[in-house]
N, C-alpha and C positions, 0 to 999 in steps of 0.2 A: 542751568541754575545761574542766577545773577546775584552777586554779593555787592555790598556797599561798605565803604570805609570812609567816615567823615573825619577830616583833619581838624577843622575849626570852622566857625560860622562868621561870615562877614556880609550878611545879606544887606545890611543897612549902610555899609560903607560907601564912600563916594565913588560914583561911576567914573570920575576922572582918573582913578587909580585902577581901573578895571583891566588894564592890559597886563597885569601881573599874572603869575601862575595861579591856576584855579584853586579854590579852597576845598573842593570835594574831589577825591580821587575817583571813586566809582559812583556813578549816578544812581540815585533811587528814584522811584516813580514820582515822588513829590517834587523832584527837581526837574522833571521833564515837562516841557510845555505841550503836552499831548493828552488827549482823552484816551485812557487805556481801559475804561470801565464800560464803554458802550460800543460794542462792535470793534472791528479792526482799528489799530492805532491811527489817529489823525491829529493834526495840529489844533490847538485851541485858537480861538479867534484872536487875530492880531499878531500872531507869531510869524516871523519871517524865516528864521532858520534856527537850528538847534545843533549843538555839538556837546558831546560828553563821553566820558570813559566808562566802559562796561567790562565786567569780568565774567566769563563763562567758565565755571569750575569744571563742569563735565559736559554740558551741552545746552542747547536751547531748541525747543520744538518748532516745527514748521509754522510759519506765520506770514502775514502779508500786511501791506499798508498802502495808503493812497499818496504818499509823498516819495520824492527821490531820496534814496539812502546811499551813503558812501561809507563803507567800513574799512578802517585802516588797522591792520594787525600790528600791534606794538610790543607784544610780549606773549610768551607761552606758545601753544600749538593747538590746532583743531582742524576739523574738516568742514568745509562749507558745502552744503548740498542744495541744489536747485534743479530746475528742469534742464538747464544747459549743461549739467554734469556736476561731478564732485571733484573738489581739489583741496589739497592741504593748504593751510594758512599758517605762516610763520611771520615774524616781524619783517615788514616791508611789503607784504601782499596787500592789495587793495581790491575791493569789489564794489562796483557801482551798480545799483539796481533801480530800474525805472518803476513807476507806480504800478501796483497790481501784481508784481512778481512775488511768488512765494519762495521762501528759503528757510534753511535751518542750519544749526551748527551741531556737529556730532563728535564724539570721541575727544572732547576738549581736555587739555591739560593746562588749566589756568590760562585760557586764551584771553588776552587783553585786547579789546577793540576800542579804538577811538571812532565813534560814529558821528557823522555829519548828515543832517537831514534838512531838506527844504521842500516847500510845497510845490505841487504841480502848477498852481496858479502863479507862483513866483517865477518858475521856469518860463512860462508862456507870457509873462508880463515884464517884470524888471530884467529878466535874463534872456529875453527874446533875441537880443543882439548876438548871443552866443552862436546862433544858427549860422550867422554870416562869417564867423571866425573859423579858419581851417582846423585849428587844434581843438577848440571848444565845441565846434560843430560835430567833430568826430566823437569827442568824449561824451557829450550829453545826448546827441541825436542819432547820427548815422552809425556810430560804433555799436551801441547796445541794440539797435534795430536790425543789425545784420542777422540773416536767417538762422545760423546755428547758435546765436547767443541768447535768443528769447528774452530780450530786455535786460541782459546782464553783461557787463564789461569788466573783466578781471585782468589785472596786470601787476607788475612788481616795480617798486621804487627802490632806488639806491639809498644808502644810509643818509647822505647829505640831503637828498630831496625829501625823505621821510621826516628828517629833523625839521626842515623848513615847514612842512605841512603841519607837524605837531605844534609848532609855534603859532601858526594861524588858527589852528583848532582851539588852542588854549585861550587865545584872545577872544574868539567867538564865544567860548564857554563862559568866560569871565563877564561878558556883557548880558548874560541871560536875565539879570534882575534890573537892568537899566531901562528907563522909559523909552519905548520904541520911537516916540515922536521926536526925541532928541538924539537918538543913536542909530536911526535907520541907515544913514549913510555909512556909519562905521561898520555895521553888520554886512551891508552889501559890498563895501570895499574889501573887507577881510575875506568874504566868501569869493569874491572875484580873484583875489590873490591866491587863495587855495585852489580854485579851479584852474587858474593859469599854471600852477605847479603840476597839477594832475594832468592837464592837457599835454604838457611837454613829456611827462612820463609815459602816458598812454601812446603818444605818437612814436616814441622811441621803441616801445615794446611791440608795436604793430606797424613797422615801417612799410611793409608790402601790402597792407590792407587796401583794397580799392576804394573803400568808403572814406579814406582820408582825402583832404584837399578842400578847396573852396568850391562849393556848389555853383553851378551855372545859375544866373538870375532866374531863368525860366524854371529851374528845379525848385528854387526857393518859393517862387510864386505858386507852383503846382502844389507843394506841400501845404501852403497856407489855404489854398482853395479846398483841398481835400479835408483838412482838419476843421475848416469853418463850416462844412456842410456834410457831416458824416452820413446823414440819413438819405442823401441824394443817391439815386441808383446810377452811380458814375460808370461811364464806359471810357475806354481809351480814346475813342474818337471825340467824345464830348470834352474830355479834359484837354486834348490837343487843340481843339477848336478854340477853347477859352484862351489858350496861349499863342494861337496863330502859328502852330508848328505842325509838321507832319508827324503822325503817330509814331512811326518807326524812329524818327530822329529824337522825339521826346523820350522814348524808352531807352535809347542809347545814352542820352544825357543823364537820365535818372540813374541808370545802372552805373555809369562812370562816377557819379557823385555819391551814391549811397550803397552801391553793391546790390541793390534791389530794383526790380521794375516797379512802376507805379502801383500795379495791382497788389503786389506783396507788401509794399509800404502801407497802403491804405488798410490792408487786413491787420497789420500790426497795430496801427492807431485805433482801429475799430475795436480790436480785442482789448487793448489797454483801457479805452473809455468804458467798454462794457464791464470790465472788472471793477472799476471805480463805482459804477452804478449798482452792481451786484452787492458791493460791500456797504454802500452808503445810501441805499434807498430800499423801499419795500415794494418797488414795482415788480410785477411778474416778469419772469424770464422772457416771455414772448414780447412784452412791451419794451424791454431793454433791447432785444434784438432789432425791433423796428426802429428804435431811437438811434442805433448805430449803423443802420443801413443794411441789416440782414433780416428782412421781414419773414423769410421762410425759417421756421423753427428748426427744422432738421439741418439746414445749411448753417444756421447760426451755431448749432451744437457742434458741427464738425469743425468749423473755423475756430471757435473758441478753444476746443480741445486741442487742436493742432498747435495753438500758441502756448497754452498753459498746462497741457497734459491732463486736464480734468474737465469734465463737463461743467457748464455754467451752474447747474443745480448743485453738483458736488462741491464745486469751488465755494459757493456761498455757504453751504451747510458746514463744510469743514472749517472754514476760517471764522465764521460766526461762533461756532461751538468753541474753538480755541480761545477766542477773546473772552467768552463768557466764563471760562474756567481758569483763565490765567489773567487775572486783573493785575495788575501792579500799578504789430509789418505790408479789287485790290490794295491791303495794309502791308503785305510782305510776309515772308515766311516766319513762323514762330509767333505771330501775333493774332489775337482774335479780338472781336469787339463785343464779347459778352460782358454783362455787368461786372464791374470790378469792385 
């Protein structure tokens, strides 16, 4: 259940004063720059990012979305549930979710969350540089993609770091009615400050994670090659030839940088893209499987379920139904050259 409490209205006030504390404590649907009436939630055209406070009095049902979401617990208590597991949330806990991940909140006792969301397009365009940064590359890319996390990265911030994050969130919230053509730089700057704070917090919480650190240039190029042509029947040999590297050496570099071999990384990206197509197109499941590089329907079904815990058909039906009724990842030992 989500409640809303309006303090006062200043929608027509000057945007030059927008960096003050937000005028709405809990966001209502009319304040969110998202379409919540037609399928799973997604940004309306022209929206860069969104930040707002939400109150879950008792819980919130399982749902999914096509954007990156970061939830900051700032008050109360609740349990966050997703395929990666369940964990309690109290002030200071943060959960980052990649597009397509389903999650829910249960057993809430007035759980206050400050949510920040931005589109997958923004991540791959204006924020593409974050892949090169050791801290932000882990926060947004390699950390959530690690095998046990299933697109989710959870960690905890200290009081001072949380307070700094809330300051950035309030500033982003206050800009929501400002013209994007004049305040685009402000939104991107504030979002970068927020992500920088989170990157330091996530790195501290997972100092021993092998996915941390600056990826080798060959790994970054490999990621771009795979993402740019998901439908291609990639093999380890073909990818290594593109990079002029020995296959075994490429696997070692990739695992050192991401914690995953190229095959597992490609599977994560394919599953994520398939989830977006399932939610935002009417294409048959078989067509979507071919589009992401899994033309065999049975293999597509196994790989998708391995990532999301649901078959592609069930995933589409479950979350489309929720939206309709709740409007508001000689070669040498251990390697093979089968299609990845």
